[in-house]
C-alpha positions in Angstrom: 155.1 15.6 144.5 151.3 15.5 144.3 148.8 17.7 146.2 146.2 16.3 148.6 142.5 17.5 148.6 141.0 17.6 152.1 137.7 19.0 153.3 136.9 21.6 156.0 134.3 19.1 157.3 132.3 16.1 156.4 129.3 18.4 155.8 131.3 20.3 153.2 132.2 17.1 151.5 128.6 16.0 151.4 127.4 19.4 150.1 129.9 19.1 147.2 128.9 15.5 146.5 125.3 16.6 146.3 126.0 18.8 143.4 124.0 18.0 140.1 125.7 15.3 138.0 127.5 17.5 135.4 128.7 19.9 138.0 130.0 17.0 140.1 131.8 15.5 137.1 133.4 18.8 136.4 134.5 19.1 140.1 136.2 15.7 140.0 137.9 16.6 136.6 139.3 19.8 138.0 140.3 18.4 141.4 142.2 15.6 139.6 144.2 18.3 137.8 144.7 20.2 141.1 146.2 17.1 142.7 148.7 16.9 139.9 149.4 20.6 139.2 148.4 22.5 142.3 145.7 24.9 143.5 145.8 27.6 140.9 144.7 26.1 137.5 144.1 29.6 136.1 141.0 31.3 134.7 138.4 30.0 133.7 138.9 27.0 136.0 140.0 28.8 139.2 140.2 32.4 140.4 142.2 33.8 143.3 140.4 36.2 145.6 143.5 37.2 147.6 144.8 36.3 151.1 145.0 32.7 150.0 141.3 32.2 149.1 140.5 30.6 145.7 137.3 29.8 143.9 136.9 26.6 141.8 134.5 27.5 138.9 132.1 24.8 137.8 129.8 25.0 134.8 127.5 22.3 133.5 124.1 21.6 132.0 122.4 22.1 135.3 123.9 25.5 135.9 126.9 27.0 137.6 128.5 26.1 141.0 131.4 27.4 143.0 133.7 25.8 145.6 135.9 28.0 147.7 139.2 26.6 148.9 142.6 27.5 150.4 146.0 25.9 150.5 148.1 24.8 153.5 151.7 24.0 154.0 152.5 20.4 152.9 150.7 20.7 149.5 147.2 20.4 151.0 144.2 22.0 149.3 141.3 22.5 151.7 137.7 22.7 150.3 135.9 25.2 152.4 132.4 25.7 151.0 130.4 24.9 147.9 127.2 26.1 146.4 125.1 26.3 143.2 125.0 29.9 141.9 121.6 31.4 141.3 122.8 34.9 140.1 125.7 36.1 138.0 127.6 37.5 141.1 128.8 35.4 143.9 126.7 36.3 147.0 128.8 38.0 149.7 127.3 35.6 152.3 128.8 32.6 150.5 132.3 34.3 150.4 132.1 35.3 154.1 131.4 31.6 155.0 134.5 30.6 153.1 136.6 33.4 154.6 135.6 32.5 158.2 136.4 28.8 157.6 139.8 29.7 156.0 140.7 31.9 158.9 139.8 29.1 161.4 141.9 26.5 159.5 144.9 28.8 159.1 144.8 29.8 162.8 144.6 26.1 163.9 147.5 25.3 161.6 149.7 28.1 162.9 149.9 26.7 166.4 
């Protein structure tokens, strides 16, 4: 059974689709794999942050980007937040955005 990629919102889908060309190509390559094999592709492609939050790691000619995501029952992978990195460490603000969205999604799906 294959997995389904969904987006937290249309705005998240648009911010991901606005990534520079090589980063977007890498995103599509990795999400195709995720649809077949599941959410955790392993390092260096994905990294688990705990509590169900994952990071999709994108690297291309234009730089480095990250897309945070979580999984839901029914083999759904929810893309929560994407951004282009400007420093070696992931900014805490970016992670907090993803954590808040994941909490909202999981609370809505537990009802």
